[in-house]
C-alpha positions in Angstrom: 0.0 0.0 0.0 2.8 2.4 0.9 4.7 1.6 -2.3 1.5 2.2 -4.4 0.9 5.5 -2.6 4.5 6.6 -3.2 4.3 5.7 -6.9 1.0 7.6 -7.3 2.5 10.7 -5.6 5.6 10.4 -7.8 3.4 10.2 -10.9 1.4 13.2 -9.8 4.5 15.3 -9.0 5.8 14.7 -12.5 2.7 16.4 -14.0 3.2 19.9 -15.2 0.0 21.2 -13.5 1.1 20.2 -10.0 4.6 21.4 -10.5 3.5 24.8 -11.9 0.9 25.1 -9.1 3.5 24.4 -6.5 5.9 26.9 -8.0 3.0 29.4 -8.2 2.2 28.8 -4.5 5.8 29.3 -3.5 6.3 32.5 -5.5 2.9 33.8 -4.2 3.9 33.1 -0.6 7.3 34.8 -1.0 5.7 37.8 -2.8 3.1 38.2 0.0 5.9 38.2 2.7 7.9 40.8 0.7 4.8 42.9 0.2 4.1 42.7 4.0 7.7 43.8 4.8 7.7 46.6 2.3 4.2 47.8 3.3 5.1 47.9 7.0 8.3 49.7 6.3 6.8 52.3 4.0 3.8 53.0 6.3 5.9 53.3 9.4 8.4 55.5 7.7 5.7 57.8 6.2 4.0 58.2 9.5 7.3 58.9 11.3 8.1 61.5 8.6 4.7 63.2 9.2 5.4 63.2 12.9 8.9 64.7 12.3 7.4 67.4 10.2 4.9 68.3 13.0 7.6 68.3 15.7 9.9 70.5 13.5 7.1 73.0 13.0 6.4 73.0 16.7 10.1 73.7 17.5 10.1 76.4 14.9 7.1 78.0 16.6 8.6 77.9 20.1 11.9 79.2 18.8 10.1 82.2 17.3 8.7 83.2 20.7 10.5 85.6 23.1 12.6 83.6 25.5 10.6 84.6 28.6 7.3 83.3 26.9 8.5 79.9 25.9 7.8 78.3 29.4 4.3 79.7 29.5 3.6 78.5 25.9 4.8 75.0 26.8 2.4 74.9 29.8 -0.5 76.1 27.6 0.2 73.5 25.0 0.2 70.8 27.7 -3.1 71.9 29.0 -4.6 71.4 25.6 -3.1 67.8 25.2 -6.1 65.8 26.4 -5.0 62.5 24.9 -1.3 62.8 25.8 -0.4 62.6 22.1 2.6 64.9 22.7 5.2 65.6 25.4 7.2 68.7 26.1 10.1 69.6 28.2 12.0 72.9 28.6 15.4 72.8 30.3 18.1 75.3 31.1 21.6 75.0 29.6 22.7 73.1 32.7 19.9 70.6 32.3 17.6 72.1 35.0 13.9 71.5 34.4 12.0 74.7 33.7 8.6 73.6 32.3 6.8 70.6 30.7 5.9 67.1 31.6 9.3 65.7 30.5 11.3 65.6 33.8 14.8 65.6 32.4 16.7 65.7 29.1 16.4 62.1 27.6 19.6 60.4 26.7 20.5 59.9 23.1 18.5 62.8 21.7 20.6 65.3 19.8 19.8 69.0 20.1 20.0 69.7 16.4 16.4 68.7 15.5 17.4 65.2 14.5 14.4 62.8 15.2 14.9 59.8 17.4 12.6 56.9 18.4 12.5 56.2 22.1 11.0 52.9 23.3 9.6 53.6 26.7 12.7 55.6 27.8 11.2 59.1 27.8 11.0 60.3 31.4 7.6 61.9 32.2 7.5 61.5 35.9 9.1 59.8 38.9 9.7 56.3 37.8 7.3 56.7 34.9 8.2 56.5 31.2 6.1 57.4 28.1 5.3 54.7 25.6 7.1 54.5 22.2 7.6 58.1 21.1 9.3 60.0 18.4 11.4 62.8 20.0 13.2 65.9 18.7 15.2 68.5 20.6 16.5 72.0 19.8 19.0 74.3 21.6 18.0 77.9 21.5 20.3 80.9 21.3 20.4 81.4 25.0 21.3 77.7 25.6 17.9 76.5 26.7 16.9 73.0 25.4 13.4 72.3 24.3 12.3 68.7 23.9 9.2 67.7 21.9 8.0 64.1 21.6 4.9 62.6 20.0 3.3 59.3 20.9 3.7 56.5 18.2 1.2 54.1 19.7 -1.4 54.8 17.0 1.2 54.3 14.3 2.3 51.0 15.9 -1.4 49.9 16.2 -2.0 50.6 12.5 1.1 48.8 11.6 0.1 45.8 13.7 -3.4 45.8 12.1 -1.8 45.8 8.7 0.5 42.9 9.6 -2.4 40.9 11.1 -4.6 41.5 8.1 -1.9 40.5 5.7 -1.0 37.4 7.7 -4.7 36.3 7.7 -5.5 37.3 4.1 -2.2 36.0 2.7 -2.8 32.3 3.4 -6.5 32.8 2.5 -5.6 34.3 -0.9 -3.0 31.5 -1.4 -5.5 28.8 -0.7 -8.2 30.4 -2.9 -5.7 31.0 -5.7 -4.4 27.4 -5.7 -8.0 26.0 -5.5 -9.0 28.2 -8.4 -5.9 27.1 -10.3 -6.8 23.5 -9.7 -10.4 24.0 -10.7 -9.3 25.7 -13.9 -6.7 22.9 -14.6 -9.3 20.1 -14.3 -10.4 20.5 -17.9 -6.8 20.4 -19.1 -6.1 17.4 -17.0 -9.1 15.6 -18.4 -8.0 16.4 -22.0 -4.4 15.3 -21.3 -5.8 12.0 -19.8 -7.8 11.4 -23.0 -4.8 12.2 -25.1 -2.7 9.8 -23.0 -5.3 7.1 -23.4 -5.4 7.6 -27.2 -1.6 7.7 -27.6 -1.3 4.5 -25.6 -3.7 2.8 -28.0 -1.7 4.2 -31.0 1.6 3.0 -29.5 0.0 -0.5 -29.2 -0.6 -0.4 -33.0 -4.1 0.9 -33.3 -3.5 3.6 -35.9 -7.2 4.2 -36.4 -7.2 6.2 -33.1 -7.0 10.0 -33.3 -6.3 12.7 -30.6 -9.4 14.4 -29.2 -9.9 18.0 -30.4 -12.3 20.3 -28.5 -11.1 24.0 -28.8 -8.7 26.3 -30.5 -5.8 26.5 -28.0 -2.2 25.3 -28.4 -3.2 21.8 -27.3 -5.8 21.6 -30.1 -3.3 22.9 -32.6 -0.9 20.2 -31.7 -3.7 17.6 -31.8 -4.6 18.7 -35.3 -1.0 18.3 -36.4 -0.6 14.9 -34.8 -3.9 13.7 -36.3 -2.8 14.8 -39.7 0.5 13.1 -39.3 -1.3 9.9 -38.2 -3.5 10.1 -41.3 -0.4 10.1 -43.5 1.4 7.4 -41.5 -1.7 5.2 -41.6 -2.0 5.7 -45.4 1.6 5.0 -46.1 1.7 2.0 -43.9 -1.5 0.6 -45.4 0.0 1.1 -48.9 3.3 -0.5 -48.0 1.6 -3.4 -46.1 -0.8 -3.9 -49.0 2.1 -4.0 -51.5 4.2 -6.3 -49.4 1.3 -8.7 -48.7 0.3 -8.7 -52.4 3.9 -9.5 -53.5 4.2 -12.2 -50.9 0.8 -13.7 -51.8 1.4 -13.4 -55.6 4.9 -14.9 -55.5 3.9 -17.8 -53.2 1.8 -19.5 -55.9 4.4 -19.5 -58.7 7.1 -20.6 -56.1 4.8 -23.5 -55.2 4.6 -24.4 -58.9 8.3 -24.1 -59.3 8.7 -26.5 -56.3 6.3 -29.0 -57.9 8.2 -28.8 -61.2 11.5 -29.3 -59.5 10.0 -32.4 -57.8 8.9 -33.8 -61.2 12.3 -33.0 -62.7 14.0 -34.8 -59.8 11.7 -37.8 -60.3 12.6 -38.1 -64.0 16.3 -37.3 -63.5 16.9 -40.1 -60.9 17.1 -42.9 -63.6 19.9 -41.0 -65.3 22.0 -41.3 -62.2 23.9 -38.0 -62.7 25.0 -37.1 -59.2 25.7 -33.5 -60.1 22.3 -33.0 -61.6 20.6 -34.6 -58.6 22.6 -32.5 -56.2 21.7 -29.3 -58.0 18.0 -30.3 -58.0 18.1 -31.0 -54.3 19.6 -27.7 -53.5 17.1 -25.9 -55.8 14.3 -27.6 -53.9 15.7 -26.6 -50.5 16.1 -23.0 -51.6 12.5 -23.0 -52.9 11.2 -24.4 -49.7 13.1 -21.7 -47.8 11.5 -19.0 -49.9 8.1 -20.5 -49.4 8.7 -20.7 -45.6 9.7 -17.0 -45.6 6.6 -16.0 -47.5 4.4 -18.0 -45.2 6.0 -16.4 -42.1 5.6 -12.9 -43.6 1.9 -13.5 -44.3 1.5 -14.9 -40.8 3.1 -11.8 -39.2 0.8 -9.6 -41.3 -2.2 -11.7 -40.3 -1.4 -11.4 -36.6 -0.8 -7.6 -36.9 -4.2 -7.2 -38.6 -6.1 -9.0 -35.9 -8.8 -6.9 -34.1 -7.2 -6.0 -30.8 -8.3 -8.4 -28.1 -11.3 -9.4 -30.2 -10.9 -13.1 -29.5 -9.3 -13.0 -26.1 -10.3 -15.3 -23.3 -8.9 -16.7 -20.0 -5.8 -18.9 -20.7 -4.3 -21.5 -18.4 -0.6 -21.3 -19.0 0.3 -24.6 -17.3 -1.8 -26.5 -19.9 -0.4 -24.5 -22.7 3.2 -25.1 -21.7 2.5 -28.8 -21.3 1.0 -29.0 -24.8 4.0 -27.3 -26.3 6.4 -29.7 -24.5 4.4 -32.7 -25.8 4.6 -31.4 -29.3 8.4 -31.0 -29.4 9.3 -34.1 -27.3 9.7 -36.4 -30.4 11.9 -33.8 -32.2 14.1 -33.4 -29.1 14.4 -37.2 -28.6 15.5 -37.6 -32.2 18.5 -35.4 -31.5 19.1 -36.7 -28.0 18.1 -33.4 -26.5 16.8 -33.3 -23.0 13.5 -31.3 -22.9 12.3 -30.5 -19.4 9.4 -28.5 -17.9 9.5 -26.7 -14.5 6.0 -25.4 -13.9 4.2 -23.9 -10.9 0.6 -22.7 -10.5 0.2 -19.3 -12.0 -2.8 -17.0 -12.3 -5.0 -17.0 -15.4 -4.2 -14.5 -18.2 -6.4 -12.8 -20.7 -5.2 -13.6 -24.2 -5.4 -15.6 -27.4 -4.4 -19.2 -26.7 -3.6 -20.1 -30.3 -1.3 -17.1 -30.7 0.4 -17.7 -27.4 0.9 -21.4 -28.3 2.4 -20.3 -31.7 4.8 -17.8 -30.0 6.0 -20.3 -27.3 6.3 -23.0 -30.0 8.6 -20.7 -32.0 10.8 -20.1 -29.0 11.1 -23.9 -28.2 11.7 -24.7 -31.9 14.5 -22.1 -32.1 16.1 -23.5 -28.9 16.0 -27.1 -30.2 17.2 -26.0 -33.6 20.3 -24.1 -32.3 21.3 -26.2 -29.4 23.9 -28.9 -30.0 23.0 -32.6 -30.0 22.7 -34.1 -26.5 22.0 -30.6 -25.2 19.4 -29.4 -22.8 16.3 -27.2 -23.3 14.0 -26.4 -20.4 10.7 -24.5 -20.2 10.1 -22.7 -16.9 6.8 -21.2 -15.8 6.5 -19.2 -12.6 4.5 -16.6 -10.9 6.1 -13.1 -10.3 4.7 -10.1 -8.4 3.7 -8.6 -11.8 2.2 -11.7 -13.4 3.2 -15.1 -14.9 6.6 -15.5 -16.5 7.4 -18.2 -19.1 11.0 -18.8 -20.1 12.7 -21.1 -22.6 16.3 -21.8 -21.7 19.0 -23.7 -23.6 22.7 -24.4 -23.3 23.5 -23.7 -26.9 26.0 -21.2 -28.4 24.1 -18.2 -27.0 23.5 -14.8 -28.6 26.0 -12.0 -28.3 24.7 -8.9 -26.4 25.2 -6.8 -29.5 22.8 -8.9 -31.5 20.0 -9.4 -29.1 18.0 -6.4 -30.3 18.7 -7.2 -34.0 17.5 -10.8 -33.9 13.9 -9.6 -33.4 14.0 -7.9 -36.7 12.7 -9.7 -39.8 15.2 -11.9 -41.8 18.1 -11.2 -39.4 20.3 -14.3 -38.7 23.0 -14.3 -36.1 26.5 -15.0 -37.4 27.0 -18.3 -35.6 23.7 -19.7 -36.8 23.7 -18.7 -40.5 24.7 -22.2 -41.5 21.4 -23.6 -40.1 18.2 -23.7 -42.1 15.7 -21.0 -41.3 14.0 -17.8 -42.5 14.9 -15.4 -39.7 11.3 -14.7 -39.1 10.5 -16.9 -36.1 11.2 -14.2 -33.5 9.3 -11.7 -35.6 6.2 -13.8 -35.3 6.8 -14.0 -31.5 7.2 -10.2 -31.3 4.0 -9.7 -33.3 2.1 -11.9 -30.8 3.7 -9.9 -27.9 2.5 -6.6 -29.4 -1.1 -8.0 -29.7 -1.1 -9.0 -26.0 1.0 -6.0 -24.6 3.4 -8.6 -23.3 7.2 -8.4 -23.6 9.9 -10.7 -24.9 13.4 -10.5 -23.3 16.6 -12.3 -24.4 19.3 -12.9 -21.9 22.6 -14.8 -21.6 22.7 -18.0 -19.5 26.5 -18.5 -19.9 26.3 -20.8 -21.8 23.1 -20.6 -23.8 20.2 -18.3 -24.1 17.2 -17.5 -22.0 14.1 -16.2 -23.8 11.5 -15.0 -21.4 7.9 -13.9 -22.0 6.5 -11.5 -19.4 2.8 -12.2 -19.4 1.6 -8.9 -18.0 0.7 -5.5 -19.6 3.6 -3.3 -20.6 1.5 -0.4 -21.8 2.8 3.1 -21.3 2.5 4.3 -17.7 
C-alpha cells in the first residue's frame, strides 16, 4: 500500500499542472511576505516622517517666541493635550527642568532637531516612562533646550493591524488561488488524460485512433498536427503493407509451382544417375522451400498484426499451454538426444489468445531445439512473479552476443554463428507480433552458456 501510494504521488508530481501550481504557490507566498515587509516599512516611515514634520514646525514655533514666553507657551500646550499625544520639556543650559511634563533631558536625543525613536525611555515623571515616542530637541540661542515628543502608539497599532490583516489574508488568498488554479486545470487534466489514453492505443498499434480536439488553444493545434501526421502514417503503412502482402501472396503461388516442377524433374532425372544434376536439383528444392517458408511467415506476421485488438481473447491457463508445447516437441528433441524438461508452478490465469500464445511459445522452443547442440538441454520454466506469470525457454546452446539481441527480433536477421542452419529469420518476428497484440514483452538474456528467452505475461502499456 505504501509503495503504491508513493508511486501515485511520484506520478502526480511529474505532472506539469502540479509542479506549476507548487511553483506558483511558493512564489505567491514569497511575494506576500515581501509585500508585507515593504508595506510595513513604508507605512511606518511615512507616519514617522509626518510626525517629524509636525515636531519640526512646533520647535520652529517655540523658537520664534520671546525667551521669557516659551515656558508659558509650553504649559498652555500641555493643558490642551487631552490624549497625551505629545510631550514637552524645557530645560536650562545646565539641564535644570523649567517647564513641561518631560522631567529631564532624555539620553540619546541630539539637540540639532534630528528625530529619534524612544522605546519607553522618555521620562515623564518619577519612575514613569512614556510609551514608544518620536522625540526631537532644539537648543536655542540662550542655551535652553526644548524637547518635543509625539506618541507613536497609534502608528504601531495601525502597523500591527496591517500585519495581522496580511497574515490572515495572505494564506486565504493563497488557498483560494491554488484552489482556483486546480479547478481551472481540471479540464486540461481531463484532456491530457484522454490524449494519453489515445496515444497508448496508437503505441500499441491501433492507428485508427485520433487525438481528441475540443477547442482552439495550443493543445488543439498540436492535436490537429498529430492527427494529420497519423493520417499520413496510416495511409503510407497501409499502402506499404498492402504492396508487401500482395507481393508475398502473388509470389507464393508461382514458387509453389516451381517447387512442384522441381519435384517432377528430380523424379525423372533419378534414372539418369547423374549425381551433379541430382545435387543441384536437391539444392534448388531446398532454396525454394526456404523461400516459401519465408513468404508463409511474412503473411502470418501480417495476419497477426491485422487482428482486431483483443477481439478473440479469453482466459488462458498457461500450465496446460506449456505442457502441450512440450508434448509437441518431445519427439523432435528425442530424435537429437536433447533433454527437454518442464518446470511449472501454478500461475494466475491471463487474458489472451491461446492459439497465438501457443504459436509464440512453439517458435521459442523450436529455435532452442534448432540451435542447441546434440545431447543438449532445453528447459521450459513457468513461474508466478509479483507482476504476473513469466514463461522462459532456456537452452545451453551457443548463445546470442549482447550486441545482436536487439537485431535478432528484426525480420530476416540471422546471427553470425547460426547462418549455416536452415531458417528464414522470421520466427522471433512472429513472436514479437504476438507480444504486441497482447501487450506482453519478450526479453533475451545470456545463460552462460546458452540463451534465456522470457515472455513477461503482463501488460507493458505506457505508464
